C-alpha positions in Angstrom: -128.1 38.7 21.0 -130.6 38.6 24.8 -129.2 40.2 27.9 -129.1 37.9 30.9 -132.2 39.1 32.5 -134.3 38.0 28.9 -132.5 34.2 29.5 -133.4 33.8 32.9 -136.9 34.8 32.3 -139.2 31.8 33.0 -141.0 30.8 29.9 -144.3 32.6 29.7 -148.1 30.9 30.8 -150.5 30.3 28.7 -154.0 29.7 30.3 -154.4 26.0 30.3 -157.9 24.7 29.0 -159.5 21.8 30.3 -162.0 20.3 27.5 -165.4 20.0 28.8 -165.4 16.6 27.3 -163.4 16.3 31.3 -166.8 16.7 32.8 -168.4 13.7 31.3 -168.5 10.0 31.9 -170.4 7.4 29.6 -172.6 11.1 28.1 -173.4 12.5 31.4 -172.5 14.9 33.7 -170.3 14.3 36.9 -171.0 17.2 38.3 -172.0 20.8 38.0 -168.9 23.1 37.6 -168.7 25.3 41.2 -165.9 27.3 39.7 -168.2 30.4 37.5 -165.4 29.8 34.9 -165.7 26.1 34.4 -169.7 26.4 34.7 -169.4 28.8 31.9 -166.9 26.9 29.9 -170.8 23.9 30.3 -173.1 26.8 29.7 -171.5 27.2 26.9 -171.2 23.8 25.8 -174.6 22.9 26.2 -176.3 25.4 24.2 -174.6 25.1 21.6 -175.5 21.0 21.9 -179.1 20.9 22.9 -180.2 24.3 21.9 -181.6 25.2 18.3 -180.9 29.1 17.6 -184.4 29.0 15.5 -186.2 27.6 17.9 -188.6 27.9 21.7 -188.6 25.4 24.0 -191.5 25.2 26.1 -190.1 25.1 30.1 -190.6 20.8 29.7 -188.5 19.9 26.7 -185.7 22.5 27.8 -186.5 20.3 31.4 -186.1 16.9 29.0 -183.2 18.5 27.0 -180.6 18.8 30.0 -181.7 15.6 32.4 -179.9 14.2 29.0 -176.9 15.0 31.0 -178.1 16.3 34.1 -180.3 15.2 37.5 -180.6 18.2 38.6 -183.0 20.0 35.0 -183.4 23.3 37.2 -180.0 24.0 38.2 -178.6 24.0 34.5 -181.5 26.0 32.8 -181.2 28.6 35.8 -177.9 28.8 35.1 -178.1 29.0 31.0 -181.2 31.8 32.1 -178.5 33.7 34.0 -175.9 33.8 31.9 -178.1 35.0 28.6 -178.0 31.3 27.2 -181.1 31.0 27.6 -183.7 33.8 28.0 -187.7 33.8 28.7 -190.9 36.2 28.2 -191.7 37.5 32.4 -194.7 35.4 32.5 -192.4 31.8 31.9 -194.0 30.3 28.4 -191.6 29.1 26.4 -187.3 29.5 26.1 -185.1 31.0 23.0 -181.5 30.3 23.1 -179.6 34.3 24.1 -176.3 35.0 23.3 
């Protein structure tokens, strides 16, 4: 039998997750999220949908892929590299999927 304190306790909160699709309108990214967790969710989505793990990409190819969703491809590319979702050699000659 539950005690009075147990029955009056508020229900446990579960973290709310918003689908990444909510960031898009007509296939275009509305804005790059400022909140780090939400931006990470977006970056994982972009890496998964735009870049194949089995191949290398030139910077131009990366930019062209990112331009399909947002005009600031350099910011998105930089965020992807910093997050480790795209990796490149020191000379910047190519990009590959990371984690």
